[in-house]
TIVO-2410 file (N, C-alpha, C; in nm, 3 decimals):
# residues 103
REC num residu      c1      c2      c3 atome chaine
REC   1      M   1.012   1.209  -3.858     N      A
REC   1      M   0.893   1.138  -3.903    CA      A
REC   1      M   0.816   1.228  -3.998     C      A
REC   2      A   0.778   1.174  -4.114     N      A
REC   2      A   0.705   1.252  -4.215    CA      A
REC   2      A   0.561   1.273  -4.170     C      A
REC   3      K   0.507   1.390  -4.209     N      A
REC   3      K   0.368   1.418  -4.177    CA      A
REC   3      K   0.276   1.331  -4.262     C      A
REC   4      E   0.170   1.283  -4.200     N      A
REC   4      E   0.074   1.201  -4.272    CA      A
REC   4      E  -0.029   1.291  -4.339     C      A
REC   5      P  -0.058   1.267  -4.468     N      A
REC   5      P  -0.156   1.351  -4.537    CA      A
REC   5      P  -0.297   1.328  -4.482     C      A
REC   6      L  -0.382   1.425  -4.505     N      A
REC   6      L  -0.522   1.413  -4.461    CA      A
REC   6      L  -0.588   1.293  -4.527     C      A
REC   7      K  -0.661   1.217  -4.448     N      A
REC   7      K  -0.735   1.103  -4.501    CA      A
REC   7      K  -0.885   1.123  -4.481     C      A
REC   8      V  -0.921   1.184  -4.370     N      A
REC   8      V  -1.061   1.209  -4.336    CA      A
REC   8      V  -1.073   1.355  -4.294     C      A
REC   9      L  -1.182   1.418  -4.336     N      A
REC   9      L  -1.203   1.559  -4.301    CA      A
REC   9      L  -1.293   1.571  -4.180     C      A
REC  10      T  -1.268   1.672  -4.099     N      A
REC  10      T  -1.363   1.706  -3.994    CA      A
REC  10      T  -1.482   1.772  -4.061     C      A
REC  11      E  -1.588   1.791  -3.985     N      A
REC  11      E  -1.707   1.855  -4.040    CA      A
REC  11      E  -1.674   1.997  -4.086     C      A
REC  12      S  -1.598   2.071  -4.008     N      A
REC  12      S  -1.559   2.207  -4.046    CA      A
REC  12      S  -1.477   2.206  -4.175     C      A
REC  13      M  -1.383   2.113  -4.186     N      A
REC  13      M  -1.301   2.102  -4.306    CA      A
REC  13      M  -1.387   2.073  -4.429     C      A
REC  14      F  -1.483   1.982  -4.413     N      A
REC  14      F  -1.573   1.946  -4.522    CA      A
REC  14      F  -1.645   2.069  -4.575     C      A
REC  15      Y  -1.699   2.149  -4.483     N      A
REC  15      Y  -1.775   2.267  -4.525    CA      A
REC  15      Y  -1.687   2.377  -4.582     C      A
REC  16      V  -1.563   2.387  -4.538     N      A
REC  16      V  -1.472   2.485  -4.599    CA      A
REC  16      V  -1.447   2.447  -4.745     C      A
REC  17      L  -1.419   2.319  -4.772     N      A
REC  17      L  -1.400   2.277  -4.911    CA      A
REC  17      L  -1.528   2.296  -4.992     C      A
REC  18      L  -1.641   2.261  -4.933     N      A
REC  18      L  -1.770   2.279  -5.002    CA      A
REC  18      L  -1.790   2.425  -5.041     C      A
REC  19      S  -1.753   2.515  -4.953     N      A
REC  19      S  -1.772   2.658  -4.980    CA      A
REC  19      S  -1.692   2.704  -5.102     C      A
REC  20      L  -1.585   2.633  -5.134     N      A
REC  20      L  -1.498   2.673  -5.245    CA      A
REC  20      L  -1.523   2.595  -5.373     C      A
REC  21      M  -1.620   2.503  -5.372     N      A
REC  21      M  -1.643   2.417  -5.488    CA      A
REC  21      M  -1.683   2.495  -5.614     C      A
REC  22      H  -1.754   2.605  -5.600     N      A
REC  22      H  -1.803   2.674  -5.720    CA      A
REC  22      H  -1.760   2.818  -5.732     C      A
REC  23      S  -1.692   2.870  -5.629     N      A
REC  23      S  -1.642   3.007  -5.641    CA      A
REC  23      S  -1.530   3.032  -5.541     C      A
REC  24      E  -1.444   3.125  -5.578     N      A
REC  24      E  -1.338   3.168  -5.488    CA      A
REC  24      E  -1.402   3.251  -5.377     C      A
REC  25      R  -1.347   3.242  -5.256     N      A
REC  25      R  -1.401   3.316  -5.142    CA      A
REC  25      R  -1.289   3.358  -5.050     C      A
REC  26      C  -1.314   3.468  -4.978     N      A
REC  26      C  -1.223   3.509  -4.871    CA      A
REC  26      C  -1.274   3.446  -4.741     C      A
REC  27      G  -1.198   3.464  -4.633     N      A
REC  27      G  -1.232   3.403  -4.505    CA      A
REC  27      G  -1.371   3.439  -4.455     C      A
REC  28      T  -1.407   3.567  -4.459     N      A
REC  28      T  -1.540   3.606  -4.410    CA      A
REC  28      T  -1.651   3.548  -4.496     C      A
REC  29      E  -1.627   3.536  -4.626     N      A
REC  29      E  -1.727   3.475  -4.716    CA      A
REC  29      E  -1.741   3.325  -4.688     C      A
REC  30      I  -1.630   3.260  -4.656     N      A
REC  30      I  -1.635   3.117  -4.621    CA      A
REC  30      I  -1.717   3.099  -4.493     C      A
REC  31      V  -1.689   3.180  -4.392     N      A
REC  31      V  -1.763   3.171  -4.265    CA      A
REC  31      V  -1.912   3.193  -4.289     C      A
REC  32      Q  -1.946   3.293  -4.368     N      A
REC  32      Q  -2.087   3.322  -4.396    CA      A
REC  32      Q  -2.153   3.207  -4.471     C      A
REC  33      Y  -2.083   3.150  -4.569     N      A
REC  33      Y  -2.136   3.037  -4.645    CA      A
REC  33      Y  -2.165   2.918  -4.552     C      A
REC  34      V  -2.068   2.886  -4.469     N      A
REC  34      V  -2.085   2.771  -4.377    CA      A
REC  34      V  -2.200   2.798  -4.281     C      A
REC  35      S  -2.207   2.918  -4.228     N      A
REC  35      S  -2.316   2.955  -4.137    CA      A
REC  35      S  -2.451   2.942  -4.206     C      A
REC  36      D  -2.463   2.996  -4.326     N      A
REC  36      D  -2.589   2.990  -4.401    CA      A
REC  36      D  -2.626   2.847  -4.439     C      A
REC  37      T  -2.529   2.773  -4.488     N      A
REC  37      T  -2.553   2.636  -4.536    CA      A
REC  37      T  -2.594   2.542  -4.424     C      A
REC  38      T  -2.537   2.560  -4.306     N      A
REC  38      T  -2.563   2.469  -4.194    CA      A
REC  38      T  -2.662   2.527  -4.093     C      A
REC  39      A  -2.721   2.643  -4.125     N      A
REC  39      A  -2.811   2.711  -4.030    CA      A
REC  39      A  -2.744   2.726  -3.894     C      A
REC  40      D  -2.618   2.767  -3.894     N      A
REC  40      D  -2.536   2.790  -3.775    CA      A
REC  40      D  -2.505   2.664  -3.695     C      A
REC  41      R  -2.527   2.546  -3.753     N      A
REC  41      R  -2.498   2.420  -3.684    CA      A
REC  41      R  -2.348   2.397  -3.672     C      A
REC  42      V  -2.272   2.444  -3.770     N      A
REC  42      V  -2.127   2.425  -3.770    CA      A
REC  42      V  -2.062   2.561  -3.745     C      A
REC  43      P  -2.018   2.585  -3.622     N      A
REC  43      P  -1.952   2.713  -3.593    CA      A
REC  43      P  -1.812   2.713  -3.653     C      A
REC  44      L  -1.773   2.827  -3.708     N      A
REC  44      L  -1.642   2.836  -3.770    CA      A
REC  44      L  -1.578   2.968  -3.728     C      A
REC  45      G  -1.506   2.964  -3.616     N      A
REC  45      G  -1.438   3.082  -3.566    CA      A
REC  45      G  -1.310   3.107  -3.642     C      A
REC  46      P  -1.252   3.225  -3.625     N      A
REC  46      P  -1.130   3.261  -3.699    CA      A
REC  46      P  -1.014   3.165  -3.674     C      A
REC  47      G  -0.995   3.123  -3.551     N      A
REC  47      G  -0.884   3.030  -3.522    CA      A
REC  47      G  -0.898   2.900  -3.597     C      A
REC  48      T  -1.019   2.845  -3.595     N      A
REC  48      T  -1.046   2.720  -3.666    CA      A
REC  48      T  -1.030   2.740  -3.816     C      A
REC  49      L  -1.092   2.846  -3.869     N      A
REC  49      L  -1.088   2.871  -4.012    CA      A
REC  49      L  -0.945   2.884  -4.062     C      A
REC  50      Y  -0.866   2.969  -3.999     N      A
REC  50      Y  -0.732   2.994  -4.052    CA      A
REC  50      Y  -0.637   2.878  -4.029     C      A
REC  51      T  -0.662   2.795  -3.929     N      A
REC  51      T  -0.586   2.671  -3.913    CA      A
REC  51      T  -0.618   2.576  -4.028     C      A
REC  52      I  -0.746   2.564  -4.062     N      A
REC  52      I  -0.789   2.478  -4.174    CA      A
REC  52      I  -0.731   2.530  -4.305     C      A
REC  53      L  -0.743   2.660  -4.330     N      A
REC  53      L  -0.692   2.716  -4.455    CA      A
REC  53      L  -0.541   2.693  -4.469     C      A
REC  54      A  -0.467   2.710  -4.361     N      A
REC  54      A  -0.322   2.687  -4.366    CA      A
REC  54      A  -0.292   2.541  -4.396     C      A
REC  55      K  -0.363   2.450  -4.332     N      A
REC  55      K  -0.343   2.306  -4.355    CA      A
REC  55      K  -0.377   2.270  -4.500     C      A
REC  56      F  -0.490   2.322  -4.548     N      A
REC  56      F  -0.531   2.293  -4.686    CA      A
REC  56      F  -0.431   2.348  -4.788     C      A
REC  57      E  -0.378   2.467  -4.761     N      A
REC  57      E  -0.277   2.523  -4.851    CA      A
REC  57      E  -0.151   2.435  -4.850     C      A
REC  58      E  -0.110   2.395  -4.732     N      A
REC  58      E   0.007   2.309  -4.716    CA      A
REC  58      E  -0.011   2.177  -4.791     C      A
REC  59      E  -0.132   2.123  -4.788     N      A
REC  59      E  -0.163   1.995  -4.852    CA      A
REC  59      E  -0.192   2.010  -5.002     C      A
REC  60      G  -0.199   2.133  -5.052     N      A
REC  60      G  -0.228   2.156  -5.193    CA      A
REC  60      G  -0.374   2.140  -5.229     C      A
REC  61      L  -0.462   2.151  -5.129     N      A
REC  61      L  -0.605   2.136  -5.154    CA      A
REC  61      L  -0.670   2.268  -5.196     C      A
REC  62      I  -0.609   2.379  -5.156     N      A
REC  62      I  -0.655   2.511  -5.196    CA      A
REC  62      I  -0.533   2.594  -5.232     C      A
REC  63      R  -0.558   2.708  -5.297     N      A
REC  63      R  -0.449   2.802  -5.325    CA      A
REC  63      R  -0.501   2.942  -5.304     C      A
REC  64      E  -0.412   3.028  -5.264     N      A
REC  64      E  -0.447   3.169  -5.247    CA      A
REC  64      E  -0.449   3.232  -5.386     C      A
REC  65      T  -0.554   3.310  -5.415     N      A
REC  65      T  -0.567   3.369  -5.548    CA      A
REC  65      T  -0.552   3.520  -5.548     C      A
REC  66      A  -0.573   3.584  -5.433     N      A
REC  66      A  -0.562   3.729  -5.427    CA      A
REC  66      A  -0.537   3.772  -5.283     C      A
REC  67      V  -0.466   3.884  -5.271     N      A
REC  67      V  -0.443   3.946  -5.140    CA      A
REC  67      V  -0.469   4.095  -5.157     C      A
REC  68      E  -0.566   4.145  -5.081     N      A
REC  68      E  -0.598   4.288  -5.081    CA      A
REC  68      E  -0.596   4.333  -4.936     C      A
REC  69      G  -0.485   4.392  -4.893     N      A
REC  69      G  -0.471   4.426  -4.752    CA      A
REC  69      G  -0.468   4.299  -4.670     C      A
REC  70      R  -0.560   4.288  -4.574     N      A
REC  70      R  -0.569   4.166  -4.492    CA      A
REC  70      R  -0.660   4.061  -4.552     C      A
REC  71      R  -0.732   4.098  -4.658     N      A
REC  71      R  -0.829   4.007  -4.722    CA      A
REC  71      R  -0.756   3.913  -4.819     C      A
REC  72      R  -0.767   3.785  -4.793     N      A
REC  72      R  -0.706   3.684  -4.879    CA      A
REC  72      R  -0.818   3.599  -4.939     C      A
REC  73      T  -0.807   3.574  -5.067     N      A
REC  73      T  -0.908   3.495  -5.138    CA      A
REC  73      T  -0.848   3.360  -5.176     C      A
REC  74      Y  -0.931   3.256  -5.166     N      A
REC  74      Y  -0.885   3.120  -5.190    CA      A
REC  74      Y  -0.971   3.051  -5.295     C      A
REC  75      A  -0.908   2.955  -5.365     N      A
REC  75      A  -0.977   2.871  -5.462    CA      A
REC  75      A  -0.938   2.726  -5.434     C      A
REC  76      I  -1.028   2.636  -5.464     N      A
REC  76      I  -1.000   2.494  -5.447    CA      A
REC  76      I  -0.919   2.445  -5.567     C      A
REC  77      T  -0.829   2.352  -5.544     N      A
REC  77      T  -0.749   2.293  -5.651    CA      A
REC  77      T  -0.814   2.162  -5.695     C      A
REC  78      E  -0.764   2.106  -5.803     N      A
REC  78      E  -0.814   1.975  -5.848    CA      A
REC  78      E  -0.793   1.870  -5.739     C      A
REC  79      R  -0.681   1.878  -5.671     N      A
REC  79      R  -0.655   1.785  -5.560    CA      A
REC  79      R  -0.759   1.803  -5.449     C      A
REC  80      G  -0.794   1.928  -5.421     N      A
REC  80      G  -0.896   1.958  -5.321    CA      A
REC  80      G  -1.033   1.905  -5.363     C      A
REC  81      K  -1.066   1.918  -5.490     N      A
REC  81      K  -1.194   1.865  -5.541    CA      A
REC  81      K  -1.198   1.714  -5.527     C      A
REC  82      G  -1.085   1.649  -5.555     N      A
REC  82      G  -1.077   1.504  -5.538    CA      A
REC  82      G  -1.097   1.463  -5.393     C      A
REC  83      M  -1.033   1.536  -5.302     N      A
REC  83      M  -1.049   1.509  -5.158    CA      A
REC  83      M  -1.194   1.527  -5.116     C      A
REC  84      F  -1.257   1.635  -5.164     N      A
REC  84      F  -1.396   1.660  -5.130    CA      A
REC  84      F  -1.485   1.545  -5.180     C      A
REC  85      R  -1.465   1.503  -5.304     N      A
REC  85      R  -1.548   1.394  -5.360    CA      A
REC  85      R  -1.528   1.263  -5.283     C      A
REC  86      R  -1.402   1.233  -5.247     N      A
REC  86      R  -1.377   1.110  -5.169    CA      A
REC  86      R  -1.447   1.117  -5.033     C      A
REC  87      E  -1.440   1.234  -4.969     N      A
REC  87      E  -1.505   1.249  -4.839    CA      A
REC  87      E  -1.657   1.241  -4.852     C      A
REC  88      L  -1.712   1.301  -4.956     N      A
REC  88      L  -1.856   1.294  -4.979    CA      A
REC  88      L  -1.900   1.149  -4.998     C      A
REC  89      N  -1.824   1.073  -5.076     N      A
REC  89      N  -1.856   0.931  -5.095    CA      A
REC  89      N  -1.844   0.853  -4.965     C      A
REC  90      R  -1.743   0.884  -4.884     N      A
REC  90      R  -1.727   0.816  -4.755    CA      A
REC  90      R  -1.846   0.845  -4.665     C      A
REC  91      L  -1.889   0.970  -4.661     N      A
REC  91      L  -2.004   1.008  -4.578    CA      A
REC  91      L  -2.133   0.943  -4.628     C      A
REC  92      R  -2.149   0.935  -4.758     N      A
REC  92      R  -2.268   0.867  -4.814    CA      A
REC  92      R  -2.271   0.721  -4.770     C      A
REC  93      Q  -2.153   0.656  -4.770     N      A
REC  93      Q  -2.146   0.516  -4.727    CA      A
REC  93      Q  -2.179   0.504  -4.578     C      A
REC  94      C  -2.132   0.600  -4.497     N      A
REC  94      C  -2.165   0.599  -4.355    CA      A
REC  94      C  -2.316   0.609  -4.334     C      A
REC  95      V  -2.379   0.699  -4.408     N      A
REC  95      V  -2.524   0.717  -4.396    CA      A
REC  95      V  -2.596   0.590  -4.441     C      A
REC  96      A  -2.553   0.531  -4.553     N      A
REC  96      A  -2.616   0.408  -4.601    CA      A
REC  96      A  -2.602   0.296  -4.499     C      A
REC  97      D  -2.483   0.283  -4.440     N      A
REC  97      D  -2.463   0.180  -4.337    CA      A
REC  97      D  -2.555   0.204  -4.217     C      A
REC  98      G  -2.562   0.329  -4.174     N      A
REC  98      G  -2.648   0.363  -4.061    CA      A
REC  98      G  -2.794   0.339  -4.089     C      A
REC  99      E  -2.838   0.375  -4.208     N      A
REC  99      E  -2.979   0.352  -4.243    CA      A
REC  99      E  -3.010   0.205  -4.252     C      A
REC 100      R  -2.919   0.127  -4.309     N      A
REC 100      R  -2.940  -0.018  -4.322    CA      A
REC 100      R  -2.945  -0.084  -4.184     C      A
REC 101      E  -2.855  -0.048  -4.096     N      A
REC 101      E  -2.848  -0.109  -3.964    CA      A
REC 101      E  -2.950  -0.052  -3.866     C      A
REC 102      G  -2.995   0.069  -3.892     N      A
REC 102      G  -3.089   0.135  -3.801    CA      A
REC 102      G  -3.233   0.090  -3.819     C      A
REC 103      E  -3.260   0.016  -3.924     N      A
REC 103      E  -3.399  -0.028  -3.950    CA      A
REC 103      E  -3.432  -0.158  -3.882     C      A
***
């Protein structure tokens, strides 16, 4: 059975892609970005982060750009940017639906 490509991102996945939208980052920089951006609301431990990075690399959403010892740096691909934009639009629609129905 073929693997199904990602259709919806988890919150952690969303923030990992967001962290790479404007600059390349290594794992510790991604964790710091997510922590700062979400005021620690979205925890991103090493197991979660490296599972996401491996999945994103496999899906062609990110690519490794440098390796210095154990430090690996990643950049988002055009495919990753497209995935991020689709997810952002989906989330905007969810919020609009909730606001409309919540009033």
